[in-house]
C-alpha positions as CSV (number, residue, x, y, z in Angstrom):
1,X,-85.5,-36.4,16.5
2,X,-88.1,-36.0,14.2
3,X,-87.3,-39.9,12.9
4,X,-87.6,-41.2,16.2
5,X,-90.5,-40.0,16.7
6,X,-93.8,-42.0,18.3
7,X,-96.1,-43.8,15.6
8,X,-99.4,-42.7,15.0
9,X,-100.9,-45.0,17.4
10,X,-100.2,-41.9,20.2
11,X,-103.0,-40.6,19.1
12,X,-105.4,-43.4,20.4
13,X,-103.1,-43.5,23.4
14,X,-103.2,-40.0,24.2
15,X,-105.2,-39.3,27.6
16,X,-107.1,-35.6,27.4
17,X,-104.7,-32.4,27.7
18,X,-104.9,-30.2,30.7
19,X,-105.6,-27.0,29.2
20,X,-103.0,-25.1,26.8
21,X,-102.0,-22.7,29.3
22,X,-101.6,-25.1,32.0
23,X,-99.5,-27.3,30.1
24,X,-96.9,-24.5,28.5
25,X,-96.7,-23.4,32.6
26,X,-95.9,-27.3,33.9
27,X,-94.0,-27.7,30.9
28,X,-92.0,-24.7,32.1
29,X,-92.0,-25.6,35.3
30,X,-90.2,-29.3,34.9
31,X,-87.6,-27.6,32.5
32,X,-86.8,-25.1,36.0
33,X,-86.8,-28.2,37.9
34,X,-84.5,-30.0,35.8
35,X,-82.1,-26.6,35.2
36,X,-83.3,-26.0,31.7
37,X,-82.9,-22.4,30.8
38,X,-86.4,-21.3,28.6
39,X,-84.1,-20.8,25.7
40,X,-83.9,-24.2,25.5
41,X,-87.2,-24.4,24.2
42,X,-87.7,-23.8,20.4
43,X,-88.6,-19.9,19.7
44,X,-92.3,-20.3,18.6
45,X,-91.9,-18.4,15.4
46,X,-90.5,-18.6,12.2
47,X,-87.3,-16.3,12.8
48,X,-85.0,-19.1,12.1
49,X,-86.2,-19.4,8.7
50,X,-85.7,-15.8,7.9
51,X,-81.7,-15.7,9.4
52,X,-80.9,-19.1,7.9
53,X,-79.6,-17.4,5.5
54,X,-78.2,-20.6,3.4
55,X,-82.0,-21.8,2.6
56,X,-82.7,-22.0,-1.2
57,X,-86.0,-24.3,-0.7
58,X,-88.9,-23.9,1.4
59,X,-91.6,-26.2,0.6
60,X,-94.8,-25.1,2.7
61,X,-97.2,-28.4,3.1
62,X,-100.4,-29.4,4.7
63,X,-103.6,-30.9,4.8
64,X,-106.1,-28.7,2.3
65,X,-107.8,-26.0,3.5
66,X,-105.2,-25.3,6.1
67,X,-103.6,-22.1,5.1
68,X,-100.5,-22.7,3.3
69,X,-101.0,-20.3,0.4
70,X,-101.8,-17.7,3.2
71,X,-98.5,-19.2,5.3
72,X,-96.7,-19.2,1.6
73,X,-97.5,-15.8,0.6
74,X,-96.9,-14.1,4.3
75,X,-93.4,-15.9,4.6
76,X,-92.3,-14.6,1.2
77,X,-93.2,-10.8,2.2
78,X,-90.7,-11.5,5.2
79,X,-88.2,-12.9,3.6
80,X,-88.4,-10.7,0.9
81,X,-87.2,-7.7,4.0
82,X,-83.5,-9.8,3.8
83,X,-83.0,-11.6,1.3
84,X,-82.4,-9.9,-2.2
85,X,-85.1,-11.4,-4.7
86,X,-87.8,-14.2,-3.4
87,X,-90.2,-16.4,-5.6
88,X,-93.2,-18.0,-4.2
89,X,-94.0,-21.0,-6.7
90,X,-97.5,-22.5,-6.4
91,X,-97.1,-26.4,-7.9
92,X,-101.1,-27.1,-6.4
93,X,-103.1,-27.4,-10.0
94,X,-105.8,-25.8,-8.3
95,X,-103.7,-22.1,-7.7
96,X,-104.7,-19.6,-5.1
97,X,-101.8,-17.0,-5.7
98,X,-104.1,-14.9,-8.0
99,X,-106.1,-14.9,-5.5
100,X,-104.1,-14.0,-2.2
101,X,-102.4,-11.1,-3.9
102,X,-105.2,-10.0,-5.5
103,X,-103.5,-9.9,-9.3
104,X,-102.9,-12.2,-12.0
105,X,-99.7,-14.2,-11.6
106,X,-98.8,-16.9,-14.9
107,X,-96.5,-19.6,-15.4
108,X,-93.1,-16.9,-15.7
109,X,-92.6,-14.9,-13.1
110,X,-94.5,-12.1,-12.1
111,X,-93.3,-9.0,-9.7
112,X,-95.7,-8.7,-6.8
113,X,-97.1,-4.6,-6.2
114,X,-95.9,-3.4,-3.3
115,X,-92.6,-5.2,-3.5
116,X,-89.2,-4.7,-5.4
117,X,-87.4,-8.0,-4.7
118,X,-90.8,-10.2,-4.8
119,X,-91.7,-12.3,-7.5
120,X,-95.0,-15.5,-7.7
121,X,-95.6,-17.8,-10.5
122,X,-98.1,-20.2,-10.4
123,X,-97.4,-23.8,-12.9
124,X,-99.1,-27.3,-13.9
125,X,-96.1,-29.9,-14.5
126,X,-98.5,-31.4,-16.4
127,X,-97.9,-29.3,-19.1
128,X,-94.0,-29.8,-18.8
129,X,-94.5,-33.3,-20.2
130,X,-96.2,-32.4,-23.0
131,X,-93.8,-29.1,-24.0
132,X,-91.2,-32.3,-22.8
133,X,-93.0,-34.6,-26.1
134,X,-93.1,-31.8,-28.5
135,X,-89.5,-30.4,-28.4
136,X,-87.9,-33.4,-28.7
137,X,-90.6,-34.5,-32.4
138,X,-88.6,-31.1,-34.0
139,X,-85.6,-31.8,-32.9
140,X,-85.8,-35.1,-34.6
141,X,-88.2,-33.8,-37.1
142,X,-91.0,-35.5,-36.7
143,X,-94.8,-33.9,-35.9
144,X,-97.4,-36.9,-36.7
145,X,-99.1,-37.6,-33.8
146,X,-98.4,-41.3,-34.6
147,X,-94.0,-40.5,-34.8
148,X,-91.9,-42.6,-32.9
149,X,-91.3,-40.4,-30.5
150,X,-94.9,-40.0,-29.5
151,X,-95.0,-43.7,-29.6
152,X,-91.4,-44.2,-27.7
153,X,-92.5,-41.9,-25.0
154,X,-95.7,-43.4,-24.6
155,X,-94.8,-46.5,-24.2
156,X,-92.0,-45.7,-21.6
157,X,-94.5,-43.7,-19.4
158,X,-96.6,-45.8,-19.4
159,X,-94.0,-48.4,-18.5
160,X,-92.9,-46.9,-15.2
161,X,-95.8,-46.0,-12.9
162,X,-95.0,-41.9,-11.8
163,X,-92.1,-41.2,-13.6
164,X,-94.7,-38.7,-16.4
165,X,-95.1,-36.5,-12.9
166,X,-91.6,-37.4,-11.9
167,X,-90.2,-36.5,-15.6
168,X,-92.7,-33.3,-14.9
169,X,-91.4,-32.5,-11.8
170,X,-87.7,-32.8,-12.8
171,X,-88.6,-30.2,-15.4
172,X,-90.0,-28.5,-13.2
173,X,-87.2,-27.9,-11.1
174,X,-85.0,-27.3,-14.3
175,X,-86.7,-24.1,-15.1
176,X,-86.7,-23.1,-11.4
177,X,-83.1,-23.5,-11.0
178,X,-82.1,-21.6,-13.9
179,X,-84.2,-18.5,-12.1
180,X,-81.9,-16.2,-10.3
181,X,-83.6,-16.4,-7.1
182,X,-81.9,-16.4,-3.4
183,X,-84.8,-18.5,-2.5
184,X,-87.7,-20.5,-3.7
185,X,-91.1,-21.1,-1.3
186,X,-93.0,-24.0,-2.6
187,X,-96.8,-23.4,-1.8
188,X,-97.9,-27.2,-2.7
189,X,-100.9,-29.1,-2.7
190,X,-102.4,-31.0,-0.2
191,X,-100.5,-33.9,1.4
192,X,-101.0,-37.0,-0.1
193,X,-100.2,-35.0,-3.8
194,X,-96.6,-33.3,-1.9
195,X,-95.8,-36.4,-0.4
196,X,-96.1,-37.7,-4.0
197,X,-94.2,-34.8,-5.1
198,X,-90.6,-35.1,-2.9
199,X,-90.8,-39.0,-3.4
200,X,-90.1,-38.3,-7.9
201,X,-86.4,-37.7,-7.1
202,X,-86.3,-41.2,-5.8
203,X,-88.5,-43.3,-8.0
204,X,-87.2,-40.8,-11.3
205,X,-83.5,-42.1,-10.0
206,X,-84.5,-45.6,-9.8
207,X,-86.7,-45.4,-13.0
208,X,-83.9,-43.4,-15.1
209,X,-81.3,-46.5,-13.7
210,X,-83.1,-49.3,-14.9
211,X,-84.5,-47.5,-18.3
212,X,-80.8,-46.7,-18.8
213,X,-79.5,-50.6,-18.0
214,X,-82.2,-51.4,-21.3
215,X,-80.2,-49.2,-22.7
216,X,-77.0,-50.5,-22.8
217,X,-78.5,-54.0,-23.2
218,X,-80.8,-53.6,-26.3
219,X,-79.4,-50.2,-27.7
220,X,-79.6,-52.5,-31.2
221,X,-82.9,-52.9,-30.5
222,X,-84.5,-49.7,-30.3
223,X,-82.6,-48.3,-32.9
224,X,-84.7,-51.3,-34.7
225,X,-88.0,-49.9,-33.3
226,X,-87.3,-46.7,-34.2
227,X,-86.9,-47.6,-37.7
228,X,-89.7,-49.1,-38.2
229,X,-92.0,-46.1,-36.8
230,X,-90.3,-44.4,-39.6
231,X,-87.7,-41.9,-38.0
232,X,-83.8,-41.9,-38.1
233,X,-82.6,-44.1,-35.4
234,X,-79.2,-43.0,-33.9
235,X,-81.2,-39.4,-33.8
236,X,-83.2,-40.2,-31.5
237,X,-81.8,-42.5,-29.2
238,X,-79.8,-40.3,-28.9
239,X,-82.1,-37.4,-28.4
240,X,-83.8,-39.3,-26.1
241,X,-80.8,-41.1,-23.6
242,X,-79.4,-37.1,-24.2
243,X,-82.7,-36.0,-22.3
244,X,-82.7,-39.0,-19.5
245,X,-79.3,-38.4,-18.9
246,X,-80.0,-34.3,-18.4
247,X,-83.2,-35.4,-16.4
248,X,-81.0,-37.9,-14.5
249,X,-78.6,-34.7,-13.4
250,X,-81.4,-32.5,-12.3
251,X,-83.3,-35.7,-10.1
252,X,-79.4,-35.8,-8.4
253,X,-78.7,-32.4,-7.8
254,X,-82.3,-31.9,-6.4
255,X,-82.0,-34.9,-4.4
256,X,-79.0,-34.2,-2.8
257,X,-80.5,-30.5,-2.2
258,X,-83.6,-32.1,-0.5
259,X,-82.0,-34.3,2.1
260,X,-79.2,-31.0,2.7
261,X,-81.0,-29.3,5.6
262,X,-78.4,-26.4,5.1
263,X,-80.7,-25.8,1.9
264,X,-83.6,-26.9,2.1
265,X,-86.3,-27.5,4.6
266,X,-90.3,-27.9,5.2
267,X,-93.1,-26.0,6.8
268,X,-95.8,-28.1,8.6
269,X,-99.1,-25.9,8.5
270,X,-102.5,-27.1,10.3
271,X,-105.3,-26.4,12.2
272,X,-105.7,-26.9,15.8
273,X,-108.1,-29.7,14.8
274,X,-107.7,-34.6,14.8
275,X,-108.0,-34.8,11.4
276,X,-105.1,-32.2,10.6
277,X,-102.8,-32.8,13.6
278,X,-102.9,-36.5,12.3
279,X,-101.9,-35.4,9.0
280,X,-99.3,-33.3,10.4
281,X,-98.1,-36.0,12.5
282,X,-98.5,-38.4,9.1
283,X,-96.3,-35.7,6.9
284,X,-93.6,-35.2,9.5
285,X,-93.2,-39.3,9.7
286,X,-92.9,-39.4,5.8
287,X,-90.9,-36.4,5.8
288,X,-88.0,-37.8,8.2
289,X,-88.3,-41.3,5.8
290,X,-87.0,-39.2,2.6
291,X,-85.0,-37.4,5.1
292,X,-85.8,-34.2,4.5
293,X,-85.5,-31.4,7.2
294,X,-88.7,-30.1,8.9
295,X,-88.7,-28.2,12.4
296,X,-91.6,-25.7,12.0
297,X,-95.5,-26.2,12.5
298,X,-97.5,-23.1,11.9
299,X,-100.8,-23.8,13.3
300,X,-103.7,-21.5,11.9
301,X,-107.3,-20.0,12.5
302,X,-106.7,-20.6,16.2
303,X,-109.4,-18.6,18.3
304,X,-107.9,-15.8,20.9
305,X,-103.4,-17.1,21.0
306,X,-103.1,-15.5,23.5
307,X,-106.4,-16.8,26.4
308,X,-107.1,-19.3,28.0
309,X,-110.3,-21.2,27.3
310,X,-110.7,-22.1,31.4
311,X,-110.5,-17.9,32.0
312,X,-112.9,-17.0,29.1
313,X,-115.1,-19.8,30.8
314,X,-115.1,-17.9,34.1
315,X,-115.8,-15.2,32.6
316,X,-119.5,-16.8,30.2
317,X,-120.2,-18.2,33.3
318,X,-120.1,-15.4,35.1
319,X,-122.0,-12.6,32.5
320,X,-124.2,-16.2,30.9
321,X,-127.2,-14.7,33.0
322,X,-126.9,-11.1,31.5
323,X,-126.5,-12.0,28.1
324,X,-129.4,-12.0,25.7
325,X,-130.4,-15.8,24.0
326,X,-129.0,-15.3,21.0
327,X,-125.6,-14.0,22.7
328,X,-125.6,-16.8,25.1
329,X,-125.9,-19.2,21.8
330,X,-122.9,-17.6,20.1
331,X,-120.9,-17.7,23.4
332,X,-121.4,-20.9,23.9
333,X,-120.2,-22.2,20.7
334,X,-117.2,-19.9,20.8
335,X,-116.4,-21.5,23.9
336,X,-116.7,-25.5,22.9
337,X,-115.0,-24.3,19.6
338,X,-112.1,-22.8,22.4
339,X,-112.3,-25.9,24.9
340,X,-111.6,-28.1,21.0
341,X,-108.9,-25.9,19.9
342,X,-107.2,-25.4,22.9
343,X,-106.9,-29.4,24.0
344,X,-105.6,-30.2,20.1
345,X,-102.9,-26.7,21.0
346,X,-101.6,-28.7,23.6
347,X,-101.9,-32.3,21.9
348,X,-99.5,-30.2,19.1
349,X,-97.3,-28.7,22.1
350,X,-96.8,-32.1,23.2
351,X,-95.9,-33.9,20.5
352,X,-93.4,-31.7,19.2
353,X,-92.5,-28.5,22.2
354,X,-89.7,-30.0,22.3
355,X,-88.2,-30.1,18.9
356,X,-90.2,-28.1,16.6
357,X,-91.1,-24.1,16.4
358,X,-94.8,-24.0,17.0
359,X,-96.3,-20.9,15.9
360,X,-99.9,-20.2,16.9
361,X,-101.6,-17.7,14.0
362,X,-104.3,-16.3,15.1
363,X,-108.1,-16.1,13.6
364,X,-109.0,-12.6,11.8
365,X,-112.7,-11.6,11.5
366,X,-111.4,-10.7,7.5
367,X,-109.7,-12.6,4.7
368,X,-105.9,-12.5,4.1
369,X,-105.9,-10.8,0.7
370,X,-104.3,-8.4,-0.9
371,X,-100.2,-7.4,-0.1
372,X,-100.8,-4.9,2.8
373,X,-103.1,-7.6,4.5
374,X,-100.6,-10.0,4.2
375,X,-97.8,-7.5,4.9
376,X,-99.7,-6.8,8.6
377,X,-100.5,-10.8,9.4
378,X,-97.0,-11.8,8.3
379,X,-96.0,-9.8,11.1
380,X,-97.3,-13.1,13.3
381,X,-94.7,-15.6,11.9
382,X,-92.6,-13.5,13.5
383,X,-93.4,-11.8,16.4
384,X,-95.1,-14.0,17.9
385,X,-98.2,-13.8,21.2
386,X,-96.4,-13.6,24.2
387,X,-98.2,-15.6,26.2
388,X,-96.3,-14.5,29.4
389,X,-97.5,-11.0,29.4
390,X,-101.4,-12.1,28.3
């Protein structure tokens, strides 16, 4: 299983693999020798995600610049064919959904042009903490910046590292849960930020447990302190404790949902380069620690996924003499890149081919922007290149 996978030092021990297609054929031959059927290997597509109707939360993540937003939009487009209502949520502070769909998308669910059941929203979780503080000030009748609520919230967020972001995350999840959607696709920020996001339920559960424990022990002291700040002690304490209890309930629910593979899964996105594959392995390891299901990997920007570098190399050597100098240089660079990609695709299949659905997405001659191009490109997620016919 992914949780028992080799650690990252595997990469330093990995000898250069055979070309991708040779590796693919070798794997198939060894399976036949062991009297396995080829169907024992996971299907190299995301059909399993589309067909799993119980899924409610789908996270799409990976290193920066590998095509997470394009993958999220394409997945949303495919899900819209089988689900009643689909929502794509961007949690990356540098939002790209508006650019991908070529339309303005804001903090509220925005219907996507060309669809009747697909919406998207771009949210900044950091704004939610300020909104929560303002709502508490309004409820207690305290609008002054130096009020007890402001001071107490500032103390709370500074005393427990990460709780401000975690509580913002809780507000985000409450907002998303209140919306009526069959499935939500999260277009996440780059790996490090995403891992913090996914660890928030655990962080917040521990932090709120400690806060509630302190409240029980020092409730009177909190009341005296808030009275000194000029606030209504009973009302303020009740408001703060109520908000924390509400947040804790949401976090417990989210945590349970995150760790249920029937409800939540994570799709890792990468490109066929060393740093990206390395980051993907780290991400898979961390997800297994959090108990979050991950069994799909999308490899973007693949040069001619249906062709083998050795076959292309043979053609290049045979025709090199006939090519002009500029064409020779261009083909030479392309061949070098193709060989490098095949090497890392081979390593990716070696690492994940037995347990993961590994999907190869082709590098195109144009940018994938706008509903029509996204819909066309999304077909590659569910109808991959047939390696045997190529």
